[in-house]
N, CA and C atoms as a LAMMPS dump frame, in Angstrom:
ITEM: TIMESTEP
0
ITEM: NUMBER OF ATOMS
468
ITEM: BOX BOUNDS ff ff ff
-5.0000000000000000e+02 5.0000000000000000e+02
-5.0000000000000000e+02 5.0000000000000000e+02
-5.0000000000000000e+02 5.0000000000000000e+02
ITEM: ATOMS id mol type element x y z
1 1 1 N 0.837 -1.191 0
2 1 2 C 0 0 0
3 1 3 C 0.875 1.245 0
4 2 1 N 0.459 2.26 -0.753
5 2 2 C 1.206 3.501 -0.742
6 2 3 C 1.136 4.156 0.634
7 3 1 N 2.167 4.949 0.941
8 3 2 C 2.218 5.637 2.227
9 3 3 C 1.203 6.764 2.296
10 4 1 N 0.734 7.203 1.138
11 4 2 C -0.274 8.255 1.089
12 4 3 C -1.291 7.864 0.023
13 5 1 N -2.47 8.45 0.121
14 5 2 C -3.516 8.162 -0.862
15 5 3 C -3.138 8.754 -2.212
16 6 1 N -3.452 8.034 -3.271
17 6 2 C -3.184 8.528 -4.616
18 6 3 C -4.261 9.526 -5.001
19 7 1 N -3.838 10.689 -5.485
20 7 2 C -4.818 11.666 -5.951
21 7 3 C -4.962 11.556 -7.467
22 8 1 N -5.784 12.415 -8.032
23 8 2 C -6.078 12.352 -9.47
24 8 3 C -4.829 12.557 -10.315
25 9 1 N -3.929 13.432 -9.892
26 9 2 C -2.701 13.682 -10.658
27 9 3 C -1.792 12.458 -10.612
28 10 1 N -1.653 11.844 -9.438
29 10 2 C -0.866 10.606 -9.331
30 10 3 C -1.417 9.549 -10.281
31 11 1 N -2.721 9.418 -10.31
32 11 2 C -3.349 8.41 -11.164
33 11 3 C -3.121 8.703 -12.643
34 12 1 N -3.136 9.975 -13.015
35 12 2 C -2.835 10.345 -14.405
36 12 3 C -1.39 10.003 -14.743
37 13 1 N -0.49 10.311 -13.832
38 13 2 C 0.934 9.979 -14.045
39 13 3 C 1.086 8.474 -14.255
40 14 1 N 0.466 7.704 -13.391
41 14 2 C 0.57 6.243 -13.484
42 14 3 C -0.024 5.719 -14.785
43 15 1 N -1.163 6.263 -15.177
44 15 2 C -1.805 5.827 -16.419
45 15 3 C -0.878 6.076 -17.615
46 16 1 N -0.293 7.257 -17.685
47 16 2 C 0.575 7.587 -18.819
48 16 3 C 1.872 6.757 -18.796
49 17 1 N 2.472 6.572 -17.625
50 17 2 C 3.717 5.806 -17.559
51 17 3 C 3.497 4.328 -17.86
52 18 1 N 2.315 3.792 -17.562
53 18 2 C 2.04 2.398 -17.904
54 18 3 C 1.974 2.199 -19.41
55 19 1 N 1.505 3.202 -20.116
56 19 2 C 1.389 3.108 -21.569
57 19 3 C 2.742 3.361 -22.221
58 20 1 N 3.516 4.305 -21.669
59 20 2 C 4.833 4.642 -22.227
60 20 3 C 5.781 5.021 -21.105
61 21 1 N 6.497 4.044 -20.599
62 21 2 C 7.437 4.265 -19.501
63 21 3 C 8.662 5.065 -19.896
64 22 1 N 8.872 5.261 -21.189
65 22 2 C 10.018 6.048 -21.669
66 22 3 C 9.62 7.485 -22.027
67 23 1 N 8.391 7.845 -21.716
68 23 2 C 7.916 9.195 -22.001
69 23 3 C 8.83 10.209 -21.304
70 24 1 N 9.147 11.283 -22.005
71 24 2 C 10.004 12.301 -21.395
72 24 3 C 9.263 12.969 -20.246
73 25 1 N 10.016 13.485 -19.314
74 25 2 C 9.427 14.183 -18.178
75 25 3 C 8.62 15.392 -18.644
76 26 1 N 9.127 16.092 -19.641
77 26 2 C 8.413 17.269 -20.157
78 26 3 C 7.057 16.864 -20.732
79 27 1 N 7.018 15.778 -21.509
80 27 2 C 5.75 15.309 -22.08
81 27 3 C 4.789 14.838 -20.993
82 28 1 N 5.324 14.112 -20.017
83 28 2 C 4.489 13.622 -18.923
84 28 3 C 3.903 14.801 -18.143
85 29 1 N 4.738 15.754 -17.82
86 29 2 C 4.282 16.925 -17.059
87 29 3 C 3.171 17.656 -17.812
88 30 1 N 3.352 17.813 -19.102
89 30 2 C 2.339 18.494 -19.917
90 30 3 C 1.015 17.719 -19.908
91 31 1 N 1.093 16.401 -20.044
92 31 2 C -0.117 15.579 -20.106
93 31 3 C -0.897 15.583 -18.789
94 32 1 N -0.19 15.743 -17.657
95 32 2 C -0.88 15.717 -16.363
96 32 3 C -1.125 17.106 -15.787
97 33 1 N -0.689 18.142 -16.509
98 33 2 C -0.965 19.509 -16.091
99 33 3 C -0.071 20.042 -14.995
100 34 1 N 1.189 19.614 -14.987
101 34 2 C 2.166 20.107 -14.012
102 34 3 C 3.384 20.645 -14.739
103 35 1 N 4.197 21.413 -14.038
104 35 2 C 5.503 21.762 -14.589
105 35 3 C 6.444 20.59 -14.292
106 36 1 N 7.572 20.51 -14.982
107 36 2 C 8.45 19.336 -14.827
108 36 3 C 8.931 19.058 -13.401
109 37 1 N 9.299 20.08 -12.635
110 37 2 C 9.829 19.826 -11.279
111 37 3 C 8.825 19.143 -10.353
112 38 1 N 7.597 19.673 -10.201
113 38 2 C 6.645 18.957 -9.346
114 38 3 C 6.249 17.583 -9.901
115 39 1 N 6.247 17.446 -11.212
116 39 2 C 5.945 16.157 -11.822
117 39 3 C 7.025 15.141 -11.446
118 40 1 N 8.283 15.546 -11.543
119 40 2 C 9.394 14.663 -11.173
120 40 3 C 9.317 14.291 -9.695
121 41 1 N 8.983 15.242 -8.841
122 41 2 C 8.846 14.942 -7.408
123 41 3 C 7.78 13.871 -7.177
124 42 1 N 6.671 13.987 -7.883
125 42 2 C 5.6 12.998 -7.737
126 42 3 C 6.035 11.626 -8.244
127 43 1 N 6.704 11.593 -9.385
128 43 2 C 7.185 10.315 -9.92
129 43 3 C 8.142 9.674 -8.925
130 44 1 N 9.061 10.454 -8.384
131 44 2 C 10.031 9.923 -7.405
132 44 3 C 9.321 9.407 -6.153
133 45 1 N 8.267 10.108 -5.695
134 45 2 C 7.497 9.63 -4.542
135 45 3 C 6.799 8.318 -4.854
136 46 1 N 6.23 8.223 -6.05
137 46 2 C 5.563 6.981 -6.454
138 46 3 C 6.561 5.825 -6.522
139 47 1 N 7.773 6.104 -6.971
140 47 2 C 8.825 5.08 -7.001
141 47 3 C 9.229 4.702 -5.576
142 48 1 N 9.477 5.708 -4.751
143 48 2 C 9.926 5.471 -3.373
144 48 3 C 8.884 4.679 -2.577
145 49 1 N 7.604 4.999 -2.795
146 49 2 C 6.527 4.323 -2.067
147 49 3 C 6.219 2.932 -2.611
148 50 1 N 6.871 2.539 -3.702
149 50 2 C 6.66 1.217 -4.262
150 50 3 C 5.438 1.103 -5.156
151 51 1 N 4.78 2.226 -5.451
152 51 2 C 3.648 2.188 -6.375
153 51 3 C 4.172 1.867 -7.772
154 52 1 N 5.24 2.526 -8.173
155 52 2 C 5.959 2.162 -9.399
156 52 3 C 7.038 1.177 -8.967
157 53 1 N 6.845 -0.086 -9.313
158 53 2 C 7.755 -1.139 -8.859
159 53 3 C 9.042 -1.182 -9.672
160 54 1 N 8.94 -0.978 -11.001
161 54 2 C 10.122 -1.005 -11.865
162 54 3 C 9.704 -0.573 -13.265
163 55 1 N 10.679 -0.354 -14.102
164 55 2 C 10.444 -0.03 -15.503
165 55 3 C 10.988 -1.181 -16.338
166 56 1 N 10.22 -1.612 -17.34
167 56 2 C 10.627 -2.756 -18.151
168 56 3 C 10.311 -2.51 -19.628
169 57 1 N 10.943 -3.311 -20.479
170 57 2 C 10.58 -3.354 -21.894
171 57 3 C 9.647 -4.548 -22.064
172 58 1 N 8.506 -4.342 -22.687
173 58 2 C 7.559 -5.424 -22.939
174 58 3 C 7.86 -5.986 -24.328
175 59 1 N 8.22 -7.266 -24.377
176 59 2 C 8.639 -7.899 -25.624
177 59 3 C 7.461 -8.581 -26.313
178 60 1 N 7.56 -8.693 -27.616
179 60 2 C 6.598 -9.456 -28.39
180 60 3 C 7.01 -10.918 -28.313
181 61 1 N 6.17 -11.721 -27.727
182 61 2 C 6.45 -13.135 -27.481
183 61 3 C 6.808 -13.883 -28.769
184 62 1 N 6.079 -13.629 -29.839
185 62 2 C 6.353 -14.297 -31.117
186 62 3 C 7.677 -13.833 -31.724
187 63 1 N 7.939 -12.55 -31.615
188 63 2 C 9.141 -11.984 -32.224
189 63 3 C 10.427 -12.529 -31.604
190 64 1 N 10.357 -12.979 -30.353
191 64 2 C 11.539 -13.535 -29.704
192 64 3 C 11.547 -15.065 -29.738
193 65 1 N 10.668 -15.654 -30.552
194 65 2 C 10.704 -17.095 -30.767
195 65 3 C 10.002 -17.928 -29.71
196 66 1 N 9.033 -17.333 -29.003
197 66 2 C 8.279 -18.07 -27.992
198 66 3 C 6.777 -17.952 -28.268
199 67 1 N 6.317 -18.502 -29.386
200 67 2 C 4.931 -18.283 -29.795
201 67 3 C 3.881 -19.107 -29.041
202 68 1 N 4.298 -20.128 -28.307
203 68 2 C 3.336 -21.033 -27.679
204 68 3 C 3.107 -20.638 -26.218
205 69 1 N 1.839 -20.387 -25.875
206 69 2 C 1.441 -20.134 -24.484
207 69 3 C 0.641 -21.329 -24.004
208 70 1 N 1.015 -21.805 -22.833
209 70 2 C 0.319 -22.936 -22.238
210 70 3 C -0.131 -22.53 -20.841
211 71 1 N -1.4 -22.771 -20.555
212 71 2 C -1.936 -22.513 -19.226
213 71 3 C -2.006 -23.852 -18.515
214 72 1 N -1.334 -23.934 -17.373
215 72 2 C -1.159 -25.199 -16.679
216 72 3 C -1.777 -25.095 -15.292
217 73 1 N -2.648 -26.035 -14.974
218 73 2 C -3.179 -26.087 -13.618
219 73 3 C -2.564 -27.288 -12.913
220 74 1 N -2.188 -27.063 -11.683
221 74 2 C -1.468 -28.056 -10.888
222 74 3 C -2.276 -28.373 -9.637
223 75 1 N -2.38 -29.628 -9.346
224 75 2 C -2.947 -30.059 -8.07
225 75 3 C -1.834 -30.765 -7.313
226 76 1 N -1.623 -30.351 -6.082
227 76 2 C -0.612 -30.98 -5.241
228 76 3 C -1.223 -32.15 -4.48
229 77 1 N -0.369 -33.08 -4.055
230 77 2 C -0.837 -34.211 -3.256
231 77 3 C -1.347 -33.734 -1.904
232 78 1 N -0.638 -32.767 -1.327
233 78 2 C -1.008 -32.213 -0.019
234 78 3 C -0.852 -30.705 -0.07
235 79 1 N -1.736 -30.013 0.616
236 79 2 C -1.652 -28.556 0.64
237 79 3 C -1.05 -28.072 1.95
238 80 1 N 0.027 -28.668 2.317
239 80 2 C 0.75 -28.247 3.518
240 80 3 C 1.718 -27.129 3.145
241 81 1 N 2.049 -26.344 4.144
242 81 2 C 2.917 -25.183 3.909
243 81 3 C 4.229 -25.58 3.239
244 82 1 N 4.837 -26.664 3.679
245 82 2 C 6.122 -27.059 3.085
246 82 3 C 5.96 -27.452 1.617
247 83 1 N 4.851 -28.079 1.261
248 83 2 C 4.594 -28.441 -0.137
249 83 3 C 4.387 -27.198 -0.988
250 84 1 N 3.61 -26.261 -0.471
251 84 2 C 3.363 -25.01 -1.192
252 84 3 C 4.671 -24.244 -1.386
253 85 1 N 5.483 -24.167 -0.344
254 85 2 C 6.76 -23.447 -0.437
255 85 3 C 7.722 -24.118 -1.407
256 86 1 N 7.774 -25.446 -1.388
257 86 2 C 8.669 -26.179 -2.296
258 86 3 C 8.275 -25.914 -3.745
259 87 1 N 6.965 -25.955 -4.024
260 87 2 C 6.503 -25.702 -5.38
261 87 3 C 6.831 -24.269 -5.799
262 88 1 N 6.545 -23.306 -4.942
263 88 2 C 6.795 -21.894 -5.269
264 88 3 C 8.281 -21.637 -5.535
265 89 1 N 9.151 -22.212 -4.741
266 89 2 C 10.594 -22.017 -4.946
267 89 3 C 11.064 -22.62 -6.261
268 90 1 N 10.53 -23.775 -6.615
269 90 2 C 10.903 -24.407 -7.883
270 90 3 C 10.455 -23.54 -9.052
271 91 1 N 9.212 -23.076 -9.022
272 91 2 C 8.661 -22.281 -10.115
273 91 3 C 9.453 -20.984 -10.313
274 92 1 N 9.914 -20.39 -9.23
275 92 2 C 10.695 -19.153 -9.338
276 92 3 C 11.957 -19.342 -10.178
277 93 1 N 12.499 -20.543 -10.225
278 93 2 C 13.73 -20.831 -10.977
279 93 3 C 13.483 -21.122 -12.45
280 94 1 N 12.25 -21.344 -12.855
281 94 2 C 11.935 -21.775 -14.215
282 94 3 C 11.586 -20.575 -15.096
283 95 1 N 12.46 -20.212 -16.024
284 95 2 C 12.198 -19.03 -16.852
285 95 3 C 10.999 -19.167 -17.786
286 96 1 N 10.59 -20.397 -18.087
287 96 2 C 9.436 -20.602 -18.967
288 96 3 C 8.132 -20.145 -18.318
289 97 1 N 8.107 -20.104 -16.995
290 97 2 C 6.897 -19.725 -16.262
291 97 3 C 6.89 -18.208 -16.089
292 98 1 N 5.936 -17.558 -16.768
293 98 2 C 5.832 -16.104 -16.666
294 98 3 C 4.942 -15.677 -15.52
295 99 1 N 3.959 -16.494 -15.205
296 99 2 C 3.037 -16.176 -14.119
297 99 3 C 2.729 -17.452 -13.361
298 100 1 N 2.544 -17.308 -12.053
299 100 2 C 2.155 -18.442 -11.218
300 100 3 C 1.295 -17.903 -10.089
301 101 1 N 0.133 -18.517 -9.913
302 101 2 C -0.806 -18.084 -8.888
303 101 3 C -1.211 -19.258 -8.012
304 102 1 N -1.22 -19.058 -6.715
305 102 2 C -1.82 -19.998 -5.781
306 102 3 C -3.317 -19.744 -5.834
307 103 1 N -4.096 -20.787 -6.057
308 103 2 C -5.515 -20.635 -6.356
309 103 3 C -6.413 -21.205 -5.259
310 104 1 N -7.657 -20.761 -5.275
311 104 2 C -8.699 -21.426 -4.504
312 104 3 C -9.387 -22.405 -5.447
313 105 1 N -10.221 -23.26 -4.911
314 105 2 C -10.954 -24.182 -5.767
315 105 3 C -10.29 -25.54 -5.869
316 106 1 N -10.575 -26.24 -6.953
317 106 2 C -10.133 -27.63 -7.084
318 106 3 C -8.663 -27.778 -7.484
319 107 1 N -8.05 -26.73 -7.991
320 107 2 C -6.631 -26.782 -8.384
321 107 3 C -5.835 -25.879 -7.448
322 108 1 N -4.567 -26.219 -7.245
323 108 2 C -3.745 -25.455 -6.297
324 108 3 C -2.988 -24.303 -6.952
325 109 1 N -2.487 -24.525 -8.169
326 109 2 C -1.707 -23.49 -8.86
327 109 3 C -2.161 -23.349 -10.296
328 110 1 N -1.999 -22.155 -10.807
329 110 2 C -2.249 -21.837 -12.209
330 110 3 C -0.982 -21.166 -12.732
331 111 1 N -0.454 -21.67 -13.848
332 111 2 C 0.777 -21.137 -14.434
333 111 3 C 0.535 -20.726 -15.876
334 112 1 N 1.253 -19.692 -16.297
335 112 2 C 1.323 -19.374 -17.726
336 112 3 C 2.757 -19.647 -18.146
337 113 1 N 2.902 -20.56 -19.087
338 113 2 C 4.206 -21.012 -19.56
339 113 3 C 4.345 -20.623 -21.025
340 114 1 N 5.514 -20.119 -21.403
341 114 2 C 5.774 -19.827 -22.819
342 114 3 C 6.96 -20.661 -23.286
343 115 1 N 6.811 -21.208 -24.491
344 115 2 C 7.836 -22.069 -25.08
345 115 3 C 7.847 -21.876 -26.598
346 116 1 N 8.923 -22.295 -27.25
347 116 2 C 8.974 -22.145 -28.703
348 116 3 C 8.085 -23.129 -29.457
349 117 1 N 7.854 -24.333 -28.878
350 117 2 C 7.081 -25.341 -29.606
351 117 3 C 6.625 -26.448 -28.651
352 118 1 N 5.887 -27.385 -29.194
353 118 2 C 5.342 -28.49 -28.402
354 118 3 C 6.451 -29.347 -27.792
355 119 1 N 7.527 -29.575 -28.544
356 119 2 C 8.642 -30.368 -28.009
357 119 3 C 9.246 -29.71 -26.775
358 120 1 N 9.381 -28.399 -26.809
359 120 2 C 9.936 -27.675 -25.657
360 120 3 C 9.009 -27.789 -24.458
361 121 1 N 7.699 -27.755 -24.702
362 121 2 C 6.766 -27.915 -23.591
363 121 3 C 6.855 -29.331 -23.012
364 122 1 N 6.976 -30.32 -23.879
365 122 2 C 7.13 -31.695 -23.404
366 122 3 C 8.377 -31.826 -22.519
367 123 1 N 9.49 -31.216 -22.938
368 123 2 C 10.716 -31.238 -22.126
369 123 3 C 10.487 -30.546 -20.786
370 124 1 N 9.781 -29.408 -20.796
371 124 2 C 9.482 -28.689 -19.559
372 124 3 C 8.695 -29.582 -18.597
373 125 1 N 7.685 -30.262 -19.108
374 125 2 C 6.87 -31.134 -18.26
375 125 3 C 7.707 -32.287 -17.723
376 126 1 N 8.443 -32.952 -18.605
377 126 2 C 9.193 -34.142 -18.197
378 126 3 C 10.396 -33.82 -17.317
379 127 1 N 11.111 -32.751 -17.642
380 127 2 C 12.355 -32.458 -16.932
381 127 3 C 12.18 -31.552 -15.718
382 128 1 N 11.044 -30.906 -15.626
383 128 2 C 10.849 -29.994 -14.495
384 128 3 C 9.613 -30.37 -13.68
385 129 1 N 8.44 -30.246 -14.279
386 129 2 C 7.212 -30.452 -13.505
387 129 3 C 7.117 -31.848 -12.907
388 130 1 N 7.306 -32.862 -13.715
389 130 2 C 7.108 -34.229 -13.203
390 130 3 C 8.218 -34.666 -12.241
391 131 1 N 9.315 -33.956 -12.226
392 131 2 C 10.396 -34.292 -11.294
393 131 3 C 10.22 -33.633 -9.927
394 132 1 N 9.263 -32.747 -9.831
395 132 2 C 9.026 -32.052 -8.573
396 132 3 C 8.132 -32.912 -7.68
397 133 1 N 8.628 -33.204 -6.506
398 133 2 C 7.889 -34.039 -5.56
399 133 3 C 6.602 -33.352 -5.103
400 134 1 N 5.538 -34.143 -4.998
401 134 2 C 4.307 -33.643 -4.408
402 134 3 C 3.233 -33.205 -5.382
403 135 1 N 3.48 -33.346 -6.693
404 135 2 C 2.456 -32.973 -7.669
405 135 3 C 1.552 -34.172 -7.919
406 136 1 N 0.244 -33.969 -7.724
407 136 2 C -0.722 -35.047 -7.94
408 136 3 C -1.191 -35.084 -9.383
409 137 1 N -1.409 -33.899 -9.994
410 137 2 C -1.849 -33.894 -11.39
411 137 3 C -1.489 -32.582 -12.07
412 138 1 N -1.37 -32.678 -13.387
413 138 2 C -1.025 -31.544 -14.247
414 138 3 C -2.035 -31.522 -15.388
415 139 1 N -2.67 -30.381 -15.596
416 139 2 C -3.576 -30.222 -16.736
417 139 3 C -3.094 -29.04 -17.563
418 140 1 N -2.943 -29.248 -18.86
419 140 2 C -2.424 -28.226 -19.755
420 140 3 C -3.47 -27.815 -20.777
421 141 1 N -3.555 -26.515 -21.025
422 141 2 C -4.42 -25.978 -22.075
423 141 3 C -3.584 -25.042 -22.93
424 142 1 N -3.612 -25.271 -24.244
425 142 2 C -2.817 -24.458 -25.164
426 142 3 C -3.654 -23.304 -25.696
427 143 1 N -3.086 -22.116 -25.668
428 143 2 C -3.778 -20.938 -26.201
429 143 3 C -3.726 -20.992 -27.722
430 144 1 N -4.867 -20.819 -28.361
431 144 2 C -4.932 -20.793 -29.824
432 144 3 C -4.723 -19.382 -30.357
433 145 1 N -5.232 -18.4 -29.619
434 145 2 C -5.137 -17.012 -30.061
435 145 3 C -5.16 -16.123 -28.827
436 146 1 N -4.356 -15.089 -28.837
437 146 2 C -4.388 -14.1 -27.756
438 146 3 C -5.396 -13.019 -28.141
439 147 1 N -6.5 -12.978 -27.429
440 147 2 C -7.561 -12.023 -27.727
441 147 3 C -7.243 -10.668 -27.112
442 148 1 N -6.714 -10.671 -25.905
443 148 2 C -6.342 -9.428 -25.231
444 148 3 C -5.165 -9.691 -24.317
445 149 1 N -4.242 -8.753 -24.279
446 149 2 C -3.156 -8.776 -23.313
447 149 3 C -2.847 -7.335 -22.955
448 150 1 N -2.775 -7.078 -21.683
449 150 2 C -2.353 -5.765 -21.23
450 150 3 C -1.67 -5.906 -19.891
451 151 1 N -0.795 -5.002 -19.605
452 151 2 C -0.21 -4.922 -18.263
453 151 3 C -0.544 -3.561 -17.649
454 152 1 N -1.521 -2.879 -18.262
455 152 2 C -1.938 -1.561 -17.79
456 152 3 C -3.081 -1.735 -16.798
457 153 1 N -2.823 -1.369 -15.537
458 153 2 C -3.853 -1.451 -14.522
459 153 3 C -4.816 -0.271 -14.656
460 154 1 N -6.1 -0.474 -14.4
461 154 2 C -7.087 0.604 -14.555
462 154 3 C -7.079 1.549 -13.348
463 155 1 N -6.05 2.384 -13.257
464 155 2 C -5.89 3.273 -12.106
465 155 3 C -6.577 4.615 -12.273
466 156 1 N -6.946 4.976 -13.486
467 156 2 C -7.531 6.3 -13.713
468 156 3 C -8.982 6.349 -13.312
């Protein structure tokens, strides 16, 4: 949580930086109705408070040779803390896993995995997932088409 409540100007700054994190300070200040110095102070506060976690380049998955997205649901044999922690630590080491969520309901984890092809996914399952102790079942669903993708949170 931020140390202070976000006001309308903070939200405008966040909205614009999510769309273009490389926007110049002058352009950002103009878009949010501030002069550059107070705009920079606000950006620095948002960074310091952890509202802006980091700046990244968003890559095109296909352009870098990873066109296959697989959504994987995992059920563990036991939902004990040590089992959950072991699974989470393993997943953190696997670069193919872009997202991992501990879930409610009939499955314990949901993962989004990206790979270049079906053979690479088979290797991922055989060499990583199935070697991890405590997994009861693995269900995979392959994405046919990406209908929507965004990393822009609706803060405005």
